[in-house]
C-alpha positions, -999 to +999 in steps of 0.1 A: -092+158-019-099+122-030-075+127-059-048+138-035-052+106-014-041+086-045-013+111-053+001+108-018-001+070-017+017+069-051+045+092-039+050+073-007+050+040-027+076+054-051+098+066-023+095+033-003+102+011-033+133+031-043+168+016-035+194+035-014+220+009-005+248+018-029+267+050-032+255+070-063+277+083-090+261+117-090+269+142-062+246+158-037+250+192-054+239+177-087+207+162-071+199+196-055+206+214-087+183+192-108+155+196-082+158+234-084+161+233-122+130+211-125+111+232-101+119+263-122+107+247-154+076+234-136+068+269-123+069+284-158+047+256-171+021+261-144+020+298-152+015+290-188-012+264-183-034+286-160-027+317-181-043+299-211-074+291-190-077+327-180-074+339-216-101+313-226-123+328-198-119+363-211-127+351-246-160+338-235-155+301-234-184+283-216-181+281-179-187+243-178-158+237-202-136+261-182-143+242-150-134+210-166-102+224-180-093+239-146-097+206-128-080+187-156-051+211-155-047+206-117-048+168-122-023+168-151+002+191-133-001+169-101+008+138-122+037+158-138+048+166-102+047+128-094+068+121-125+094+147-115+095+132-080+101+098-096+131+112-115+145+127-083+141+094-066+153+069-092+177+089-113+192+113-087+191+091-056+169+113-034+165+086-008+202+080-005+209+117+003+180+118+027+194+089+046+227+107+050+210+132+073+219+124+109+190+105+127+170+099+095+182+063+089+164+051+121+131+068+114+112+061+082+087+088+092+114+115+089+125+102+055+089+101+043+081+136+057+110+152+039+101+134+006+064+145+010+076+181+018+093+181-016+061+169-033+040+194-014+063+222-027+053+212-062+016+211-052+019+245-036+033+258-069+003+245-087-021+261-062-002+294-063-006+298-101-041+284-101-056+313-080-062+338-108-080+313-129-100+301-099-111+336-092-123+342-127-141+309-132-158+306-099-162+343-092-147+340-057-124+366-043-097+349-023-061+358-018-033+336-030-021+330+005-055+320+017-061+296-013-027+279-009-031+276+029-066+263+025-054+236+002-026+226+026-050+225+056-075+205+036-051+179+022-024+175+050-047+154+073-046+127+046-011+121+058-019+121+096-027+083+097+005+075+078+026+098+100+014+083+133+016+048+119+052+053+107+062+069+140+048+041+161+062+015+138+097+031+140+095+031+178+083-005+179+110-016+155+135-007+182+118-030+206+122-069+208+089-072+189+102-054+159+135-072+155+142-091+122+128-122+138+100-104+155+063-108+149+060-072+134+084-082+106+061-110+093+034-103+068+006-113+091+021-092+119+023-061+098-012-065+084-027-071+119-007-041+133-019-019+105-055-030+108-058-025+146-039+008+144-060+021+116-093+011+132-083+029+165-071+059+146-102+062+125-122+064+158-102+092+174-087+110+145-118+132+137-112+151+170-078+163+157-089+169+121-119+191+130-096+212+151-069+213+124-095+226+099-107+252+124-142+239+126-166+255+151-201+248+163-228+265+141-237+299+153-270+300+173-298+306+148-333+293+140-318+273+111-292+257+133-318+248+159-340+232+133-312+211+120-302+200+154-338+191+162-340+172+129-310+150+138-324+143+173-358+135+159-343+109+136-323+094+165-290+101+149-261+101+173-232+124+168-207+146+187-213+180+170-227+198+140-199+221+128-193+249+104-165+240+080-144+271+070-131+255+039-116+280+015-128+308+038-162+290+039-168+297+002-168+261-010-203+245-011-200+211+005-207+190+035-191+159+051-191+135+080-162+121+100-161+094+126-170+058+129-184+059+165-210+085+176-188+098+205-163+111+179-186+117+149-189+152+134-211+166+106-194+194+087-212+221+067-195+250+049-207+286+054-217+289+017-238+258+017-255+268+050-264+301+034-277+291+000-298+261+010-332+262+027-338+244+059-354+214+042-326+212+017-301+213+045-320+185+062-317+165+030-279+171+030-277+160+066-298+129+058-273+121+030-245+122+056-266+101+079-268+076+051-230+073+050-231+065+088-261+042+085-244+020+059-209+021+076-192+036+046-163+049+066-156+015+079-157+001+044-130+026+035-108+012+063-114-023+049-104-012+015-071+002+028-064-031+047-073-050+015-048-031-005-021-038+021-028-075+018-025-073-020+005-050-019+026-075-001+018-101-027+021-078-057+055-066-046+069-101-042+052-112-075+066-083-095+100-086-079+104-123-086+090-118-121+116-092-129+143-111-111+137-141-135+143-119-165+181-118-174+178-082-187+166-069-153+187-092-131+219-075-146+206-042-132+199-057-097+234-073-095+252-042-108+279-027-086+266+009-090+234+025-077+221+035-111+216-001-121+198-010-089+176+022-093+166+012-128+156-022-115+135-007-087+120+019-111+109-010-133+095-027-102+075+005-092+057+007-126+034-023-122+030-015-085+018+020-094-005+005-121-021-019-096-025+009-070-043+031-095-065+003-107-074-006-071-082+029-058-093+047-089-115+020-104-123-007-078-126+016-048-140+043-070-168+020-081-179+015-045-175+051-036-199+061-064-224+035-053-220+045-017-230+081-027-260+067-045-269+047-014-267+079+007-287+099-019-315+073-018-314+071+020-318+109+021-348+107-001-363+080+021-357+099+054-371+131+039-402+113+025-394+127-010-364+131-032-375+167-039-352+184-014-322+163-022-326+171-059-331+208-053-300+209-031-279+192-058-292+215-086-286+246-065-251+236-057-244+229-094-259+262-105-243+285-079-208+268-078-205+267-115-202+229-116-214+211-148-243+188-142-230+163-167-194+159-155-188+129-133-157+122-111-141+089-103-157+089-068-191+106-076-217+101-103-225+134-122-252+156-107-274+147-137-270+110-130-277+115-093-309+135-101-321+109-126-316+082-100-336+102-074-364+108-100-364+071-106-368+065-069-398+088-069-415+063-093-400+031-077-395+034-039-380-001-039-349+013-057-331+018-023-335-019-014-322-029-048-293-005-045-285-020-010-286-055-024-264-045-053-238-030-030-239-060-007-235-084-036-207-064-052-188-061-019-192-098-012-178-105-047-150-081-040-141-098-007-141-132-025-117-120-052-096-101-026-092-132-004-086-155-034-060-131-050-044-125-015-040-162-010-025-168-045-001-139-041+010-146-005+005-182+004+000-204-027+027-227-042+029-202-071+047-176-049+072-202-037+079-214-072+085-178-083+108-172-053+129-202-062+130-193-099+142-158-090+169-170-066+181-196-091+184-169-118+203-146-094+227-174-085+232-183-121+240-147-130+265-145-101+282-177-112+287-162-146+307-134-130+324-157-104+326-192-119+352-204-093+331-194-062+321-228-046+299-210-020+276-199-049+275-235-061+266-247-027+238-221-025+225-232-058+226-269-048+207-262-016+181-242-036+176-272-059+172-293-028+144-270-015+128-271-050+129-309-047+149-311-079+172-337-063+189-347-095+202-312-102+211-308-065+232-340-067+249-329-099+260-296-083+272-312-051+293-337-072+308-308-091+318-290-059+333-322-043+352-329-075+370-295-070+372-296-032+366-330-016+368-316+019+339-291+019+318-303+050+286-285+039+285-303+005+296-336+020+268-334+046+241-323+023+249-348-004+250-375+023+216-366+035+202-366-001+217-400-009+204-414+024+168-401+023+159-397-013+127-414-023+141-419-058+158-453-059+180-441-088+195-414-066+196-433-033+230-446-023+230-455+014+265-469+016+281-438+000+259-416+022+275-431+053+310-426+039+303-389+031+286-383+064+316-398+083+339-375+064+318-344+071+318-352+108+355-358+108+360-323+095+334-306+118+315-324+146+284-302+146+249-313+156+237-309+120+264-331+106+260-357+134+223-358+127+230-367+091+255-394+102+229-408+126+204-410+097+230-426+075+237-452+102+200-459+106+192-464+069+222-487+066+208-509+095+232-497+123+205-488+148+228-488+179+253-464+162+224-442+151+210-440+186+244-432+202+251-405+176+217-388+180+222-388+218+254-370+212+235-345+191+210-339+220+238-334+244+253-306+222+223-290+205+206-259+217+182-255+187+158-279+170+158-302+201+122-314+195+133-326+160+163-344+174+141-361+201+118-373+173+148-387+155+158-406+186+123-420+190+123-431+154+157-449+158+145-466+190+111-478+178+111-476+140+116-505+117+149-506+099+148-498+062+148-529+040+156-514+006 
């Protein structure tokens, strides 16, 4: 399940990053045909991969190795499915054709659901062909239908938060708050919206998930009564203790859902409930109590918010980095969709790499140590690690799991048992583990905030933005050297970059071709009037240019420049009269114009 969280995030990222603005050269029938052809080849390959595992089982290969091969095959095929989805998206313009469906353009949730349905079709293909190997390796009799449906029921809730978030965001985007100038379209607005929504969702979502999974209260028995009494004795607050019918109840696992006690559920599968003794089950429940005790579910919410903060910065960073490379900018400015898709495909690769590193390695590190915290807490609650160890060993033995194989989100059973045996010798190990997790998370928050600032708010981002825009404009000018509007945009960009010499050069070039362009006249006048560089400052010429701009268009912006030019040339009365005219006309920036008037009335006239 944890692997699929990453898979789904990757697929949604690929789909969201893809470009759909230009009409593709390939037809809709070609896109559908390639999807069907790829799915057919994928089907044959799945059959072949799991067929080899079955043959190895019949030839007597060790069960531990078979289990490793089985899980590795599922992971490899899932990655192949992601690769195929990428091809459909970037080479065959999947997003473009989805947006052609009536009503889909306004709702990103519908676009994403259709894209995820395609990916789910590939996952279902994997699960369908995995069943025979699953039966032989684990000795579990389960129908294909039940196995595939169990996987769908298990993994689909991963998408519930995204579906609700997207739906609400789509609805809000139609409101005044979601307009292009609205708060929700700012980075801070989106992060706050996501954080508040996710926090609320994590509180109430367990109610719907436990129903979706078909969970029910444990049947009345002495075992169930003892477990309930144990939880009450320890003062643990929860909503219900439920049986978890995962894979017809045959999977041996337990879990906990819910941040607040009112909506907190502890789940135990039938197989686990049957094979473990009461004391071992208490140890399992104590482990789940440890997750609640140390607020691990809340930490997972913070990790998701943290990635959102980084993702905003990473996207801009990678975009501007690629946009400053002449090779890639040609793709972005291409007239056909294939060029744009290649650019966004290149953009998606570092995004995917950062996503995998963040979730697989950074978050994975904390998940493993959270499990260790919960193991040690269980041993503390039980007064001995004996029952936690025996439950782990029994699960490994009866489920066919290898003791020595770790996962990215769990230590291996051998490592977990060794740690618990160490706790038996050193009871202070739990405190040391708690301090280690606290220190590690504090370090993570420090680097997260530092990197988030650098990527989103530091001068580096602004410099990269300007460099990318300059590169785009230069490339466009190569294609359209006579377009004076592009030159004006470039000059204004240089002005924002505070490269006033280059700005002046471009404005002079424009006016040499067309002396009556009011924008260039006005902007050059402002530069010559206000520049702090004495070599660039030319106040008399600034006044001449400003007068000419106003004679062509008497707008508040141009009049403000004229007023400034009057002022710097010592004509205070003219400056005051002109800025008053601005105030009589202007609807925007009135506070700025009032400050200008105050400056002209009370300020000292420039002397040099």
